[in-house]
C-alpha positions in Angstrom: 8.6 -14.7 4.6 7.3 -11.1 4.2 9.5 -9.5 1.7 9.5 -5.7 2.1 10.6 -3.6 -1.2 13.4 -0.9 -0.3 13.5 1.6 -3.0 14.9 4.1 -0.5 11.6 5.7 0.4 9.8 3.5 2.7 9.1 3.4 6.5 10.9 0.0 6.7 11.7 -0.2 10.5 8.3 0.3 11.5 6.8 -2.1 9.0 9.4 -4.6 9.7 8.5 -4.4 13.6 5.1 -4.6 12.9 5.3 -7.9 10.9 7.8 -9.4 13.2 5.4 -8.6 16.2 3.0 -10.8 14.6 5.8 -13.6 14.4 6.4 -13.2 10.8 9.8 -13.3 9.0 10.8 -10.4 7.1 13.3 -9.7 4.4 14.0 -6.1 3.6 15.5 -6.1 0.0 16.2 -4.0 -3.2 17.3 -7.3 -5.0 15.3 -7.8 -8.2 16.1 -11.7 -7.7 14.5 -11.5 -4.3 11.6 -9.6 -5.4 11.1 -12.0 -8.0 11.2 -15.0 -5.8 9.1 -13.6 -3.1 5.8 -15.0 -1.9 4.3 -11.9 -0.4 5.6 -8.5 -1.2 4.8 -5.2 0.8 5.4 -1.9 -0.9 5.8 0.9 1.5 6.4 4.4 0.9 6.8 7.9 2.1 7.5 11.0 -0.1 7.0 11.9 -3.6 5.3 9.9 -6.4 7.5 10.7 -9.0 11.0 10.3 -7.0 9.5 6.9 -6.2 8.9 5.9 -9.6 12.5 7.1 -10.6 14.0 5.2 -7.7 12.2 1.7 -8.6 13.0 2.0 -12.3 16.6 3.0 -11.4 16.9 -0.2 -9.4 15.2 -2.3 -12.1 12.3 -3.1 -9.8 9.5 -2.4 -12.2 9.6 -5.6 -14.1 9.8 -8.2 -11.1 7.1 -6.2 -9.2 4.5 -6.5 -12.3 5.7 -10.1 -12.8 4.7 -10.8 -9.0 1.3 -9.4 -9.5 0.8 -11.0 -13.0 1.8 -14.6 -11.2 -1.3 -13.9 -8.8 1.0 -13.5 -5.7 0.0 -11.1 -2.8 1.1 -7.5 -2.7 0.3 -5.0 -0.1 0.9 -1.2 -0.9 1.1 1.1 2.1 0.5 4.9 1.6 2.7 6.0 -1.1 3.0 2.3 -2.0 -0.8 2.1 -2.6 -0.5 5.3 -4.9 2.2 3.7 -6.9 -0.4 0.8 -7.9 -2.0 3.3 -10.2 -1.0 4.7 -13.3 -0.5 8.6 -12.7 -0.5 11.1 -9.9 -1.3 14.8 -10.0 2.0 15.2 -7.9 4.3 14.1 -10.5 2.9 15.0 -14.2 4.5 12.6 -16.5 5.8 10.0 -14.1 4.3 6.6 -14.8 3.2 4.5 -11.9 3.1 0.7 -11.9 -0.3 0.8 -13.7 -1.5 -2.2 -11.9 -4.8 -0.2 -11.4 -6.4 2.3 -13.8 -6.7 5.9 -12.5 -5.0 9.2 -11.4 -4.1 9.8 -7.7 -5.3 13.6 -7.0 -4.4 16.3 -4.6 -6.8 17.5 -1.9 -8.5 20.5 -2.9 -7.5 23.9 -1.9 -8.7 25.2 1.5 -8.0 21.7 3.1 -4.8 21.5 5.6 -2.2 19.1 3.8 -0.9 16.9 4.6 -3.8 15.2 6.2 -2.3 14.1 9.4 -4.0 12.0 12.2 -6.4 9.4 13.2 -9.5 8.9 10.9 -12.5 6.5 10.5 -12.3 3.8 7.8 -15.6 2.4 6.6 -15.6 -0.9 4.6 -17.8 -0.7 1.4 -18.0 -4.3 0.7 -16.4 -7.5 2.0 -12.9 -7.7 2.3 -10.3 -9.9 4.3 -8.5 -6.6 5.8 -11.5 -5.6 7.5 -13.5 -8.6 9.0 -14.4 -6.6 11.9 -16.0 -3.8 10.2 -14.9 0.0 10.7 -11.8 0.9 12.4 -9.8 4.1 13.0 -6.4 4.1 11.4 -3.5 6.9 11.2 -3.0 8.8 8.0 -0.2 11.0 6.7 -0.6 12.1 3.1 -1.4 15.0 0.6 -2.9 13.1 -2.3 -5.5 10.5 -2.4 -7.0 7.8 -4.9 -10.6 8.5 -5.8 -13.1 5.8 -5.0 -13.3 3.2 -7.8 -14.2 -0.2 -8.7 -11.4 -1.5 -6.6 -12.3 0.6 -3.5 -13.0 -1.7 -0.6 -12.8 1.0 2.1 -13.3 4.6 2.4 -12.6 7.5 4.6 -13.6 11.3 4.5 -11.4 14.3 4.5 -13.2 17.2 2.6 -14.1 14.4 0.1 -14.8 10.6 0.4 -12.0 8.7 -1.0 -10.2 5.2 -1.1 -8.5 4.2 2.2 -8.0 0.7 1.0 -8.3 -0.9 -2.3 -8.2 -4.7 -3.5 -8.0 -6.4 -6.9 -7.5 -10.1 -6.5 -4.3 -10.4 -4.4 -3.4 -6.9 -4.8 -4.2 -4.8 -1.8 -3.6 -1.1 -0.9 -3.8 0.9 2.2 -3.7 4.7 2.4 -3.1 4.9 5.9 -0.2 3.4 7.9 -1.1 0.0 9.7 2.3 0.0 11.1 1.4 3.3 13.2 -2.1 2.3 13.9 -1.4 0.4 17.1 -3.5 -2.7 17.8 -6.1 -2.0 15.0 -3.3 -1.8 12.4 -1.4 -4.9 13.6 -4.9 -6.7 13.4 -5.2 -5.6 9.6 -1.8 -6.9 8.9 -2.5 -10.0 10.6 -5.7 -10.6 8.5 -3.7 -9.7 5.3 -1.2 -12.4 5.9 -4.0 -15.2 6.7 -5.9 -14.2 3.8 -3.2 -14.4 1.0 -1.9 -17.8 2.5 1.6 -16.7 1.4 3.1 -20.0 2.4 1.8 -21.5 -1.0 4.2 -19.3 -2.6 7.2 -19.6 -0.3 
């Protein structure tokens, strides 16, 4: 089962449809117990970093999310969900992200149209289960980005080269929206499910 974290700011319907189209059973929940017991977690997100942190903490979900990662169980962050894996964001000074990855999410430089909306090339930097077929084109909607780091497995360019996807052991994140990226996005989600072998944690 794929457990999708509902803290009130995710693109939940499209995420559910995407996984269900792959034949996966999906649970959307804000329950601490359900999240603590999950095999595979998906953390989606659309909106502001600080508000997302406030809602996650208000629902008591920080501890079960971090415990899930500490146990080595798979997690996929999508868009804002990927940014929440980091400790901080320039969007919301003072707000503490999950801190699973060190670093600060940055705002695009002045002069660039934000939000960055549309299809963009994603180029793998090193082997990752998410990109077995190499580069692809995915759909983006965001105003902030994660700089490249030791966890970057794929990049894209919009005024600057930045992290399109990250991976640290069983923690994955994608800045783009695979659930809105048609066939190539469904392919990535299929590879994520296959690579993380979530049935071991069911």
